[in-house]
N, C-alpha and C positions, 0 to 999 in steps of 0.2 A: 175337451178336445175330441174331434171325431175319431172313430175307430178306423184307422187306415191300415189295411192289410195288403201286403205285397204277395200276389199269387205266384206260384211257381210257374216257370215257362212250360208250355205244352211239350209232351215228349216228341222227340224227333223220329221221323219215319226212316226205317232201315230196310234196305233190300240186300239180300244175300245172293250172290251169283256163284254157282258151282256147288252142287248139293251132295258132294262126297263128304269131305271134312266140313263143308259148310253147314251140315246138319248140327254138328256140335256147336258151331257158332250160333245157330238159330236158337237153341235151347238156352244159351247164355244170354243172348239179347232179350229173350222173353222174360228172364228173371230180373231185369232192371226196368220195370215199367215206369218208374219215376223219371227215367231219362229217355227211353226209347220204346217204340212200338214196331213190331215186325210188319212192314207194309207190303213187302213183295218178296217172292222167291223166283229164282231164274235158273234154268238148266236146259241144255239142248236135248237131253234125253227125256222124251215125253213120259215114259213110265215112271222114272225117278221124280220128275217134276210133279206129276199128279199125286204120287204117294206122299211126297213131302207137303204139298199144298193142303192135302186132307188133314194133316196134323197141325196146321197153323191156320185155322179158319179166320177169315178177314183179310188175309194177305192175298194180293193178286198174284197170279202165276203167269209168267211170260217165258219165252224160249230164247230171247235174244237181249243182250245188254242194251242194244240201241233203244229198246222200248222203255228203258229206265232212265237213260241219261237225259237230264233236263226235265224230267217228269215232276209235276206238282205233287207234293206230299212225300217225295223221296229226298230226304236230306243227307243221308249217308248211304254209300254203296260199298258193301263188303265183298271183296274179290277173293274167291277161293278157286281161281282159274289157273291154267298152266302158266308157269313163270315167264315164258317167252312173250306172253301177251300183256304182262303187267304194266310196262312203261306206257304203252299207247293207251291202254284202258284208263289208267290213273290220270293221265294228261287230259283226256277227253272229259272225265268226270269233273275234275277241278275247274276246267274252263266252262263247264255247264253250270257252275255255281253250287256244286255238291261236294261234301267231304268224302274222302276215300279211306277205307281200311283195307289192308292187303296182307295176305298170307306170305310166308317166306318161301323161297328167296324172293325178296322184293324185286330186284333187277339183277343184271349180270355184271355191272361195272360201276366204279366210283363215278365216272363221267355221267352215267345215267341217273344216279342219285342226285348229282349236282343239277342236272336238268330239271328234275322234279322239285328240288329246292327253289329253283328259279320260278317255276310255275306256281308254287305255293306263294311266293312273294308277289307275283303278278296278279293272282286271283284273290288272295286273302283266304282261300280255302286251305284245308289242312289234310295231311296224310298221316295215318297211324299204321306202321308196320306191326305185324303180329309177333310178339315174343312173350307168350303167356306163361312160360315156365318160370320166369323171374318173379312171378307173384305167388309162388308156393310159400306156405307159412314157414317152413323150415329155413328156406333161403332168406326170407324176410327177417326172421329172427337173427340170422347171422349178419345181415346188413345192419340191423339195429345194434348189435354188439360192436361192429366196426365203427359205426357212427358215434357210439358212446365212448369209444376210445379204450375199451377194456381188452381187446384182442392182442395188442402189440403189433409189431410189424409182421407182415406175411413173409415166410421163408420160401415155402414151396406149395404147389397145388398139383393134384393129379386128377385126371378126368378119364373115365371109361364110358364109351358109348358102344355097346355090343348089342346090336339089333339083328333081326332076321328079315331079309327081303329075298323073295324067290321069283319064279317066272310069273306068278299071278300078279305081283306088284307091277311088273314091267309090261303087262298086257296093254296098257295105254301106250300108243306109239310114240308119244313125246317123252316118256320116261326113259332114263338110261342114255339120253343123248345130251350133248352140250348145247345144241340148238334149242331143244325143247325144255329141258330141265335146268339148264345153265350150269349144272355141276352135279357131283355125286354125293357121297356120304358126308363130305366136309360141308358143302354149301346147303344141302337139302335136309340133312339129318343132324349132324353134330353142331350145326350153327346155334341151336338152342343151348346146348351145353356150354359152348363158347360164350354166349351172351350171359349165362349164369355166372361164369368165371369173371368176366370183366365188370359185371354189375357189382361184384364184391371187391375185386382186386384192382380195378382201373384198367386203362388201355394197354395194349400190347405194343412193345417196342421193336422186338426182333423175333423172327420165326425161322425154324429149320424143319423141313418136312420131307417125308417120303410117302408116296401113294402107290397103290397097285389095284388092278382089277383081277381078283382071284376067285370071286364067288359066283358071279353071273356073267353071261356072255353079252356084255353091254359096253358102251363107249366110255362111260364115266367111271371114276374110281369107286370101289366099294370097300377098300381097306386103306387106312392111313395111320401113320405114327408121326407125331409132331412134338417139337420142343419149342417153348415160348419164353421170352424174357419180358417181364411186365414192367410197367412204370414203377420206379422205386427199386428195381433190381431183383424182385422175386422171380423164381423160376417155376415153370409149369410144364406138364406133359399131357398130351391128349392121345389116347388110343381109340380108334374108331373102326368098326367093321359092320357090314351087313350080313356076315356069315356066321353069326352066333346062334346056336340052337337054343341056348338059354339066354333070354333077353334081359339085360340090366343096363342101368345108367348109374354112375357113381361119381360123386365129387368128394375130395378130401383136401382140406386146407390146413397147413401147419403154420400157425402163428407163434410169435414169441411167448405169448401168455396162455395159449390154448390150442387144441386141435379140434376141428369141426369136420364131421363126416355125415354125409347124406344117407338116406335109405337107398335101396338099389332098384326100386320099381322103375321100369324102363321109361314110362311116360309121365310119371308123377314124382320123380325123385326130389323135386323142389319142395314137396309137401313134407309134413311131419311123418315119421319121426326123424329128427336129426340128433346126433350125439355131439355134445360139447364137453371136451375133457380138459379141465383146467391144469395148468402147470404147477400150481401152488395153492395153498389154502387162501392166500390173499386174492389170487385170481378167481378162485371159486366164489368167493364172497362178492367180488366185483361183477362177475357174470350173473349171479343170482339177483343182485340188486338191479342190474340193467334189464334183465328179462322180466322183472316185476313191473316194469313200466311199458312192456311191449303190449300193444293192442292188435290182436289178429284181425285180418280182414278177409274178404272173399278171395279165392284163389283162381289161378289159371284163366281160362277165357272170361269167366264171370268177373274175376278180380280185375282183369284188364279193362273190360267194358264198363264196369262200374266206375272205375277211376277216370275212364275216358269221358263218360257222361258228366262227371263233376268238372273236369277240365274245360269241356265245351261250355258248360253253364257259367263257369267262373272266369272264362277267358285266360286260363292258366296253361302252363306247359302240359303237353300231352304225356301220358304215362310211358309211351314209347314214341320216339321221334325219328324223323329221317336221319338225323345225326347218329342215332343209335344204329340204324341199318347201315349207314355209311361206314361206321367203324367196323361192324361185323364183316361186311363185304370186303373192305380193304384188307382185313386180316386174312380172310380165306383166300383172296386172290394172291396175297403174299405167300401163302402156303403152296398154292399151285405153282407160282413162279419158283419157289425154292425147290419143289419136287422136280420141276422141269430142268432147272439149271444146276442142281446139286450144290447149291450154296446157300448160306444164310442171307435172309432178306431183312433189311431194316425198313420199318414203316415210316 
């Protein structure tokens, strides 16, 4: 028989728009050359654009998204732009026959997510929201234990998001406004921690929230206290502030057969080390046996982009979908409604 070899598809060209947080995206894209090549960088700030382009030789440098939409050789456009621009930008990208990747918050309403879902169906192109924290190895171990059935039912979970944001953060005129940023600490910061919770524990059923603006002279909330009832009856609390001098993020899950607790690094608490405390010798043995079959993978942006490349190659579900963003936005908007009306909101 002849030697028939199936060659791998060529890497897809990626353009990153917005070179603030977008630089972290660029380094992650660069580390998955089997799936992607950095084809373009884009920013309206000429100095930042030139400095970034110099670090990614071979990528074209442009100052306007319009120069990338529909451009040959650009298969994926990664948006790290102000949130108020996302819906229009994503719609234009999909209709030009390109895929979109987009930082959080994706959009400001469930209706806008549903509009994007309709454009996905219309065009056959796909949108991947950014939720990179869920790919931390520690959190992935916990998901593995839950899937293996060794944790038992979840009783309670607690989340702390204590970050520091001051005047320099709000120097960008769109930040700190509902029109430009779409929300405050809940939608723009704690939404990552919320996604980590629901990735493990399932969807939220009811919320009760209080919000306040106590740290900065801005329009959006920078402090929040939330209680949540999860699918299956488990209860959770979320405390979030942008006024903490010492920055931490922490998750703690109390299951019937074990307790799981994250590290407290503010921006990598999904990564190891996590502590798993069994409730009995039998639970300890079951946990050890399950973790022996756990295979770690790349984390954070790299972990999300690597899985994204595999999904596009194989025609599989994306590692983060519009449905995931819809669930997160729906939950946060319920928090805002609860804080405004002073009542519990059912999703």
